[in-house]
C-alpha positions as CSV (number, residue, x, y, z in Angstrom):
1,G,25.0,-14.2,-17.5
2,L,22.2,-11.9,-16.7
3,Y,24.5,-9.2,-15.1
4,R,26.4,-9.0,-18.7
5,Y,23.5,-7.2,-20.4
6,H,22.3,-3.7,-20.1
7,I,19.5,-3.7,-21.7
8,S,17.3,-0.9,-20.4
9,D,14.9,-2.8,-19.1
10,L,13.0,-3.1,-15.6
11,V,12.6,-6.3,-14.3
12,R,11.6,-8.2,-10.7
13,V,13.2,-11.6,-9.7
14,T,10.0,-13.8,-9.2
15,G,11.7,-16.9,-7.8
16,F,14.2,-19.3,-8.6
17,F,14.8,-22.3,-10.9
18,G,17.5,-24.4,-9.7
19,R,20.1,-21.3,-9.8
20,T,18.5,-19.5,-12.7
21,P,16.5,-16.8,-11.7
22,L,12.7,-16.6,-12.9
23,V,12.2,-12.5,-14.3
24,E,9.0,-10.5,-14.5
25,F,9.3,-7.9,-17.6
26,L,8.5,-4.4,-15.8
27,G,8.9,-1.9,-18.5
28,K,11.7,0.0,-20.1
29,G,13.8,1.5,-17.0
30,H,14.1,4.9,-18.7
31,R,10.7,5.4,-18.8
32,F,9.9,7.3,-15.7
33,A,8.7,10.9,-15.0
34,N,9.3,12.7,-11.9
35,L,7.9,15.9,-11.6
36,T,7.6,17.2,-7.8
37,G,8.8,13.7,-5.8
38,E,6.7,11.0,-7.1
39,K,8.6,9.2,-9.3
40,L,6.1,7.7,-11.6
41,S,7.3,4.7,-14.2
42,E,5.4,3.4,-17.4
43,Y,5.1,0.3,-15.3
44,H,2.6,2.4,-12.8
45,V,0.9,3.2,-15.2
46,T,0.2,0.3,-17.1
47,R,-0.8,-1.0,-14.3
48,A,-3.0,1.4,-13.7
49,M,-4.5,1.9,-16.9
50,D,-5.1,-1.8,-17.4
51,A,-7.4,-1.7,-13.7
52,V,-9.1,1.1,-14.8
53,A,-10.1,-0.5,-18.5
54,K,-11.6,-3.7,-17.0
55,S,-14.2,-1.9,-14.9
56,S,-14.6,1.2,-17.2
57,P,-16.6,1.6,-20.4
58,Q,-14.3,4.6,-21.4
59,P,-12.7,3.9,-25.2
60,I,-8.6,4.1,-25.1
61,S,-7.8,3.7,-28.2
62,A,-3.9,5.1,-28.3
63,Y,-2.7,7.3,-25.2
64,S,0.3,8.4,-23.2
65,L,0.7,10.1,-20.1
66,A,3.5,12.4,-19.5
67,P,4.6,15.4,-16.6
68,V,3.1,19.2,-17.2
69,S,4.1,22.0,-15.2
70,D,1.9,24.9,-17.1
71,D,-0.6,28.0,-15.7
72,A,-2.8,25.0,-13.6
73,G,0.6,23.9,-11.6
74,P,2.2,20.5,-11.7
75,H,0.2,17.4,-12.9
76,Y,-0.2,14.7,-15.5
77,A,-1.9,14.4,-18.8
78,L,-3.3,11.7,-20.6
79,F,-3.0,12.7,-24.5
80,L,-6.2,10.9,-26.3
81,E,-7.5,11.7,-29.5
82,E,-10.9,13.3,-30.5
83,P,-13.1,9.8,-30.8
84,D,-11.9,8.4,-27.4
85,A,-13.2,11.8,-26.1
86,T,-17.2,11.9,-27.1
87,D,-18.7,11.7,-23.9
88,E,-17.1,14.2,-21.3
89,P,-18.8,12.8,-17.9
90,R,-17.7,9.2,-18.5
91,L,-13.9,10.2,-19.4
92,K,-14.3,12.8,-16.5
93,S,-15.2,9.5,-14.2
94,F,-12.6,7.3,-16.3
95,L,-10.0,10.1,-15.2
96,S,-10.8,10.5,-11.6
97,S,-10.4,6.3,-11.2
98,L,-7.0,6.4,-13.2
99,D,-5.6,9.3,-10.9
100,A,-6.8,7.1,-8.0
101,A,-5.2,4.2,-9.2
102,L,-1.8,6.0,-9.7
103,G,-1.9,6.4,-6.6
104,A,-2.5,2.6,-5.6
105,E,0.2,2.0,-7.5
106,N,2.9,4.8,-6.3
107,I,2.9,5.7,-2.5
108,E,4.2,8.9,-3.5
109,Y,2.1,10.2,-6.5
110,A,-0.6,9.6,-4.1
111,A,1.1,11.8,-1.0
112,K,2.0,14.6,-3.6
113,R,-1.8,14.4,-5.0
114,E,-3.2,14.2,-1.2
115,S,-1.0,17.4,-0.6
116,S,-1.8,18.9,-3.5
117,R,1.7,19.6,-4.6
118,L,0.7,17.9,-7.9
119,G,-2.7,18.4,-9.3
120,P,-5.3,16.6,-11.0
121,L,-5.0,14.3,-13.7
122,R,-6.6,15.6,-17.3
123,A,-7.4,15.1,-20.5
124,A,-5.2,16.6,-23.1
125,I,-7.0,15.8,-26.4
126,V,-5.7,15.9,-29.8
127,P,-6.9,15.3,-33.3
128,T,-7.7,12.2,-34.7
129,G,-4.9,10.3,-36.5
130,T,-2.0,12.6,-34.3
131,W,-0.9,9.5,-32.4
132,S,-0.4,7.7,-35.8
133,A,1.4,10.4,-37.2
134,W,3.7,10.9,-34.0
135,D,4.6,6.9,-34.4
136,V,5.9,7.1,-38.1
137,A,7.8,10.4,-37.1
138,R,9.4,8.6,-33.7
139,L,9.8,5.4,-35.3
140,A,11.8,7.5,-38.6
141,K,14.2,9.5,-36.4
142,T,15.0,6.2,-33.8
143,G,15.2,3.8,-36.4
144,G,14.6,0.3,-36.3
145,S,11.6,-1.9,-37.7
146,A,7.7,-1.1,-37.3
147,E,7.4,-4.9,-35.5
148,Q,9.8,-3.9,-32.9
149,Y,8.4,-0.2,-32.1
150,K,6.2,0.5,-29.0
151,R,4.8,3.6,-28.3
152,P,5.6,4.4,-24.7
153,C,3.1,4.9,-22.0
154,L,4.6,7.4,-20.4
155,I,7.0,10.3,-21.4
156,G,8.9,11.8,-19.0
157,D,9.5,15.3,-21.0
158,V,7.7,18.2,-19.5
159,A,8.0,19.8,-22.9
160,F,6.0,16.9,-24.7
161,K,2.6,19.4,-24.1
162,A,4.0,22.0,-26.3
163,T,4.9,19.3,-29.4
164,M,1.5,18.4,-29.4
165,P,-1.3,19.8,-31.2
166,V,-3.9,20.0,-28.3
167,R,-7.2,21.0,-28.8
168,R,-8.8,20.7,-25.3
169,E,-8.6,20.1,-21.9
170,L,-10.3,18.2,-19.6
171,T,-10.0,17.5,-16.1
172,A,-11.9,15.0,-13.5
């Protein structure tokens, strides 16, 4: 029965219970970004974020990561609200650790960073309440219920930054 449903989820078969596959949910299958050949997935992002958040005092209340190609060159930006960006040295350390963790999760990301084809991770700081308003607008546009809604942790659109009210940026 599993082959009959196209649910756009990325799963991994971890074993079997009799003849029934045991699956692990990895993320939504359409949440990928590929700026320079790194093929970053939302699964990579959430695993890296979880690993770094466990060892860092940096508050992260709401975020999404998105590819950016601008005057600074191709890189990824971590979109955070202002309350999460009050301690710049701590945030820079967090960005550096997250950049390394993304490389540990995805060898192509690591290779693109090492070759400088992909620039260092940056924080894009948006005003307080931006994510809440974005979520409401997105839910109204896409439909569905608020109980089923989940903000994407990776937004693959290189034009995403232009839609956000970025107040300032910070590089590790």
